[in-house]
C-alpha positions as CSV (number, residue, x, y, z in Angstrom):
1,X,77.8,89.5,221.3
2,X,76.4,89.1,217.8
3,X,72.7,88.2,217.6
4,X,72.3,84.5,216.7
5,X,69.2,83.9,214.7
6,X,67.6,80.5,214.6
7,X,68.4,78.3,211.6
8,X,65.9,78.6,208.8
9,X,64.6,75.6,207.0
10,X,62.5,75.5,203.9
11,X,58.8,74.9,204.5
12,X,56.5,73.0,202.2
13,X,53.1,74.5,201.4
14,X,51.3,71.3,200.5
15,X,49.4,71.2,197.2
16,X,47.4,68.3,198.7
17,X,46.9,69.3,202.3
18,X,44.0,67.0,202.9
19,X,45.6,63.9,201.5
20,X,47.1,61.3,203.7
21,X,48.0,57.6,203.2
22,X,45.7,55.8,200.8
23,X,43.2,53.3,202.2
24,X,44.9,50.7,199.9
25,X,48.2,51.1,201.7
26,X,46.5,51.1,205.1
27,X,44.5,47.9,204.5
28,X,47.4,46.1,202.8
29,X,49.6,47.1,205.8
30,X,47.0,45.6,208.2
31,X,46.7,42.5,206.0
32,X,50.5,42.0,206.4
33,X,50.5,42.8,210.1
34,X,47.7,40.3,210.9
35,X,48.6,37.7,208.2
36,X,45.2,38.3,206.6
37,X,44.0,37.3,203.2
38,X,44.1,40.5,201.1
39,X,40.8,40.8,199.2
40,X,41.2,44.6,199.4
41,X,43.8,45.8,196.8
42,X,43.1,45.0,193.2
43,X,45.7,42.6,192.0
44,X,45.7,38.9,191.2
45,X,47.6,36.4,193.3
46,X,48.0,34.0,190.4
47,X,50.7,34.0,187.7
48,X,50.4,36.0,184.5
49,X,50.9,34.5,181.0
50,X,54.0,32.4,180.7
51,X,54.1,33.2,177.0
52,X,54.1,37.0,177.7
53,X,56.8,36.6,180.3
54,X,58.9,34.5,177.9
55,X,58.5,37.2,175.2
56,X,59.8,39.9,177.5
57,X,62.8,37.8,178.4
58,X,63.4,37.0,174.7
59,X,63.3,40.6,173.5
60,X,65.7,41.7,176.3
61,X,68.2,39.2,175.0
62,X,67.7,40.5,171.5
63,X,68.8,43.9,172.7
64,X,65.5,45.8,173.1
65,X,66.7,47.6,176.3
66,X,67.2,51.2,175.3
67,X,64.8,54.1,174.8
68,X,62.0,53.8,172.4
69,X,60.2,57.0,171.1
70,X,58.5,59.1,173.6
71,X,55.1,58.3,172.1
72,X,55.7,54.6,172.5
73,X,57.1,51.7,170.5
74,X,55.5,52.1,167.1
75,X,54.7,48.3,166.5
76,X,52.9,48.3,169.8
77,X,50.8,51.4,168.8
78,X,50.1,49.7,165.5
79,X,48.9,46.6,167.3
80,X,46.6,48.7,169.5
81,X,45.2,50.3,166.4
82,X,44.3,46.9,165.0
83,X,42.7,45.9,168.3
84,X,40.7,49.1,168.5
85,X,39.4,48.7,164.9
86,X,38.5,45.1,165.6
87,X,36.6,45.8,168.8
88,X,35.1,49.2,168.3
89,X,35.0,49.7,164.5
90,X,37.0,52.9,164.5
91,X,40.3,53.8,162.8
92,X,42.9,55.4,165.1
93,X,46.2,56.7,163.9
94,X,49.1,55.0,165.7
95,X,51.3,57.9,164.9
96,X,49.2,60.8,166.2
97,X,46.5,59.4,168.5
98,X,48.1,56.9,170.8
99,X,50.7,57.4,173.6
100,X,52.0,54.6,175.8
101,X,52.1,55.5,179.4
102,X,53.4,54.1,182.7
103,X,50.0,52.8,183.8
104,X,46.4,53.9,183.4
105,X,46.5,56.2,186.5
106,X,49.3,58.1,184.9
107,X,47.3,58.5,181.7
108,X,44.4,59.9,183.6
109,X,46.6,62.4,185.5
110,X,48.3,63.5,182.3
111,X,45.0,64.0,180.5
112,X,43.6,66.1,183.3
113,X,46.8,68.1,183.6
114,X,46.7,68.7,179.8
115,X,43.3,70.5,179.9
116,X,42.7,71.9,183.3
117,X,43.4,75.5,184.4
118,X,43.0,76.9,187.9
119,X,39.3,77.3,188.7
120,X,38.0,74.8,186.1
121,X,35.4,72.4,187.3
122,X,35.4,68.6,186.8
123,X,32.3,66.4,187.2
124,X,33.3,63.4,189.4
125,X,31.0,60.5,190.2
126,X,31.3,59.1,193.7
127,X,32.3,56.6,194.9
128,X,35.4,57.3,192.8
129,X,38.8,55.8,192.3
130,X,41.0,57.6,194.8
131,X,43.4,59.3,192.4
132,X,40.7,61.4,190.7
133,X,40.1,64.2,193.1
134,X,43.8,64.7,194.0
135,X,44.6,64.8,190.3
136,X,42.1,67.6,189.9
137,X,43.0,69.6,193.0
138,X,46.8,69.5,192.3
139,X,46.0,71.3,189.0
140,X,44.1,74.0,190.9
141,X,40.7,72.8,189.6
142,X,37.6,72.0,191.5
143,X,35.9,68.6,191.7
144,X,32.1,68.8,191.4
145,X,30.9,65.7,193.2
146,X,27.8,63.7,192.2
147,X,26.7,60.6,194.0
148,X,25.9,57.5,192.0
149,X,22.5,56.3,192.9
150,X,22.8,53.6,195.6
151,X,22.7,50.6,195.5
152,X,22.8,50.2,191.7
153,X,25.5,52.9,191.4
154,X,23.9,54.5,188.3
155,X,24.4,58.0,187.0
156,X,21.6,60.5,187.5
157,X,21.9,62.5,184.3
158,X,19.4,65.1,185.4
159,X,21.7,65.8,188.4
160,X,24.6,66.1,186.0
161,X,22.7,68.7,184.0
162,X,22.1,70.7,187.1
163,X,25.8,70.7,188.0
164,X,27.0,71.8,184.6
165,X,28.2,75.5,184.7
166,X,30.3,77.7,182.4
167,X,33.3,76.5,184.4
168,X,32.8,72.8,183.7
169,X,35.8,71.7,181.8
170,X,35.8,67.9,182.2
171,X,33.4,65.0,182.9
172,X,35.3,62.1,184.3
173,X,33.9,58.6,183.6
174,X,34.9,55.1,184.7
175,X,33.4,51.9,183.3
176,X,33.6,49.1,184.3
177,X,33.6,51.0,187.6
178,X,36.0,50.8,190.4
179,X,35.0,50.3,193.2
180,X,31.5,49.0,192.5
181,X,31.7,47.0,189.3
182,X,28.8,49.1,187.7
183,X,28.9,49.5,184.0
184,X,27.6,52.2,181.6
185,X,24.9,51.3,179.1
186,X,24.0,52.6,175.7
187,X,21.4,55.0,177.2
188,X,24.1,56.5,179.4
189,X,26.2,57.3,176.3
190,X,23.2,58.9,174.6
191,X,22.6,61.1,177.7
192,X,26.3,62.0,177.8
193,X,26.3,63.0,174.1
194,X,23.3,65.2,174.6
195,X,24.9,67.0,177.6
196,X,28.3,67.8,176.0
197,X,27.0,68.6,172.5
198,X,28.0,72.2,171.5
199,X,30.0,72.7,174.7
200,X,33.6,73.2,175.6
201,X,33.6,70.1,177.9
202,X,36.2,67.4,177.6
203,X,35.7,63.8,178.6
204,X,38.4,61.7,180.4
205,X,37.3,58.1,180.3
206,X,38.9,55.5,182.6
207,X,38.5,52.2,180.8
208,X,41.2,50.1,182.4
209,X,38.8,47.2,183.0
210,X,37.5,47.2,179.4
211,X,38.1,43.4,179.0
212,X,36.7,42.5,182.4
213,X,33.0,42.9,181.7
214,X,30.4,40.2,182.4
215,X,27.0,38.7,181.5
216,X,27.5,39.4,177.8
217,X,27.2,43.2,178.4
218,X,28.8,45.3,175.7
219,X,31.5,47.6,176.9
220,X,30.4,51.1,176.1
221,X,33.8,52.5,175.2
222,X,34.0,56.2,174.2
223,X,35.8,54.8,171.1
224,X,32.4,53.6,169.8
225,X,31.0,57.1,169.6
226,X,32.8,59.5,167.1
227,X,31.0,62.6,168.6
228,X,32.3,61.8,172.0
229,X,35.8,60.7,170.9
230,X,36.5,64.1,169.3
231,X,36.5,65.6,172.8
232,X,37.9,62.7,174.8
233,X,41.0,61.2,176.4
234,X,40.5,57.4,176.7
235,X,42.7,55.6,179.2
236,X,43.6,51.9,179.3
237,X,45.8,49.5,181.3
238,X,47.9,46.5,180.1
239,X,48.4,45.6,183.8
240,X,44.7,45.0,184.4
241,X,44.3,43.2,181.1
242,X,47.2,40.8,181.4
243,X,47.4,40.3,185.2
244,X,50.7,42.2,185.5
245,X,49.7,45.2,187.5
246,X,53.3,45.7,188.7
247,X,54.4,46.5,185.1
248,X,52.6,49.8,185.3
249,X,52.0,50.1,181.6
250,X,49.0,51.5,179.8
251,X,48.1,53.9,177.1
252,X,45.9,56.9,176.1
253,X,43.9,57.4,172.9
254,X,42.7,60.9,171.9
255,X,42.2,63.0,168.8
256,X,45.5,64.2,167.2
257,X,45.2,67.8,168.4
258,X,44.5,66.7,172.0
259,X,47.2,64.1,171.9
260,X,49.7,66.6,170.8
261,X,49.1,68.6,174.0
262,X,49.0,65.4,176.1
263,X,52.5,64.6,174.8
264,X,53.8,68.0,175.8
265,X,53.1,67.1,179.4
266,X,54.1,63.5,179.1
267,X,57.5,64.1,177.5
268,X,58.8,66.0,180.5
269,X,57.4,63.7,183.1
270,X,58.1,60.2,181.7
271,X,60.0,60.3,178.5
272,X,59.3,56.7,177.7
273,X,58.1,53.5,179.3
274,X,59.7,50.1,179.8
275,X,61.0,49.0,176.4
276,X,61.1,45.2,176.7
277,X,57.5,45.1,177.8
278,X,56.3,47.3,174.9
279,X,58.1,45.1,172.4
280,X,56.7,41.9,173.9
281,X,53.2,43.3,174.0
282,X,53.4,44.4,170.4
283,X,53.4,40.7,169.5
284,X,51.2,39.4,172.3
285,X,48.4,41.8,171.5
286,X,48.0,40.1,168.1
287,X,46.6,37.1,169.9
288,X,42.9,38.1,170.1
289,X,42.0,35.1,172.3
290,X,44.3,36.4,175.0
291,X,42.1,39.4,175.7
292,X,38.7,38.1,174.4
293,X,38.8,35.2,176.9
294,X,39.4,37.5,179.9
295,X,35.7,38.3,180.5
296,X,34.7,34.7,180.8
297,X,37.7,33.9,183.0
298,X,37.0,36.7,185.4
299,X,33.2,36.1,185.4
300,X,33.9,32.5,186.5
301,X,35.8,33.9,189.5
302,X,33.0,36.4,190.2
303,X,30.4,33.7,190.1
304,X,32.4,31.3,192.2
305,X,32.9,34.0,194.8
306,X,29.2,34.8,194.8
307,X,28.3,31.1,195.3
308,X,30.8,30.8,198.2
309,X,29.4,34.0,199.9
310,X,25.9,32.5,200.1
311,X,27.3,30.8,203.3
312,X,27.8,34.2,204.9
313,X,25.6,37.0,206.2
314,X,26.9,39.5,203.7
315,X,24.6,40.8,200.9
316,X,26.4,41.1,197.7
317,X,25.6,44.0,195.3
318,X,25.6,43.6,191.5
319,X,29.0,43.6,189.7
320,X,28.9,43.9,185.9
321,X,32.6,44.2,185.5
322,X,36.1,44.8,187.0
323,X,37.9,42.8,189.7
324,X,35.4,43.9,192.3
325,X,32.1,43.2,194.0
326,X,30.7,45.2,196.9
327,X,28.7,43.9,199.9
328,X,26.4,45.3,202.5
329,X,27.0,44.0,206.0
330,X,24.0,45.5,207.9
331,X,22.8,42.0,208.9
332,X,26.0,41.6,210.7
333,X,26.9,44.9,212.3
334,X,26.0,48.6,212.5
335,X,29.6,49.7,212.7
336,X,31.0,52.3,210.4
337,X,32.5,50.6,207.3
338,X,36.1,51.5,208.2
339,X,35.7,50.2,211.8
340,X,34.1,47.0,210.4
341,X,36.8,46.5,207.8
342,X,39.6,47.1,210.3
343,X,38.0,44.7,212.8
344,X,37.4,41.8,210.4
345,X,41.0,42.1,209.2
346,X,42.3,41.8,212.7
347,X,39.8,39.3,214.1
348,X,39.0,37.2,211.1
349,X,42.0,37.6,208.8
350,X,40.4,39.0,205.7
351,X,41.2,42.4,204.4
352,X,38.7,44.4,202.4
353,X,38.2,48.1,201.4
354,X,35.6,50.3,203.1
355,X,33.7,52.0,200.3
356,X,33.3,55.3,202.2
357,X,37.0,55.8,201.4
358,X,36.0,56.4,197.8
359,X,33.9,59.4,198.8
360,X,35.5,62.8,199.6
361,X,33.2,63.4,202.5
362,X,33.2,59.7,203.6
363,X,29.6,58.8,202.7
364,X,29.0,55.5,204.6
365,X,26.4,53.1,203.2
366,X,27.8,50.3,205.3
367,X,29.4,48.7,202.2
368,X,32.8,47.1,201.7
369,X,34.6,46.1,198.5
370,X,36.0,42.6,197.8
371,X,38.5,41.8,195.1
372,X,37.8,38.4,193.6
373,X,40.7,38.2,191.1
374,X,42.3,35.5,193.3
375,X,43.0,31.8,193.2
376,X,40.0,29.7,194.0
377,X,41.8,28.3,197.1
378,X,42.4,31.9,198.3
379,X,38.7,32.8,197.8
380,X,37.6,29.5,199.6
381,X,39.8,30.2,202.6
382,X,38.7,33.8,202.8
383,X,35.0,32.9,202.7
384,X,35.5,30.2,205.3
385,X,36.7,33.0,207.6
386,X,34.0,35.4,206.6
387,X,31.3,32.8,207.3
388,X,32.3,32.9,211.0
389,X,31.4,36.6,211.3
390,X,28.1,37.0,213.0
């Protein structure tokens, strides 16, 4: 009889062997399972601008439903240029320096993919948004992890200097910071400038919460600093700005020579983004009040949440921006943060995010993250439940 060999099937050699399901998916799944209020994942539960929605509908009926240029709809890029000059006093070319992307996370991934080669090192500050390290590793590069100083979550620039090597290719920044709400100050930008001067180090700056910054703090965008901008990819999000996270629309700004390389990657991954949204945003962006009012609006939500939480045993940390505020719970429990977050979701009906999930090695300072970009009644009901935890 002929020898019958077992059937062969192709095997995947994972490029991300240590990556599983994200904590956001896990906690949102738990929230749904236990009918909990979701203060975990960063999205509003209130409606976005009626005017912007109407504009999208209007332009669709006008026929703006086909491809726009790979770089993005030119009138939108021109509107971004006007906004950037107004806010940051810098002239950006809409033709050569801006690319519209399907979200801020995509822009960050594409920027990293543009510059990284296997073996390159990337400075990452932890706790860090969960896409950063996988973005680095999938490009064959190495994340060099530096803890932000707890509980203020500030950068120790002397530690950064110690970690810089001839392999350092990128410093990855995020301000306002997810998950902690920390913000960079002018002195941070001066330290950064001194570190990267006369080096071959690029900067990837995640500024998706640029308009959600509180207490009259000035957003320290890379765009304010010509010496930093010349080596930077600066990434933004319309979804975070206009309460439409599901649109997955953002953009990247970089010097022309860097953007040229960025577009080489972009064009074969996502040729262009949703046309009607781009056309609508090109008009809506001209309304300065629509983005200038966002800080005050979101600060009211932060402050209201803080006032409500005084009736609980949580100790809130400072939040200078973003949708988020972190809290210590050591007066309530000595559980690990994941155990605590799972338990209060199941037993008290409020879902949060354990901050250890934002550390590669799971550093646990017994801190959880709340998202306060919710209706007041949502926050009130959630805090009523949290106040029962003892």
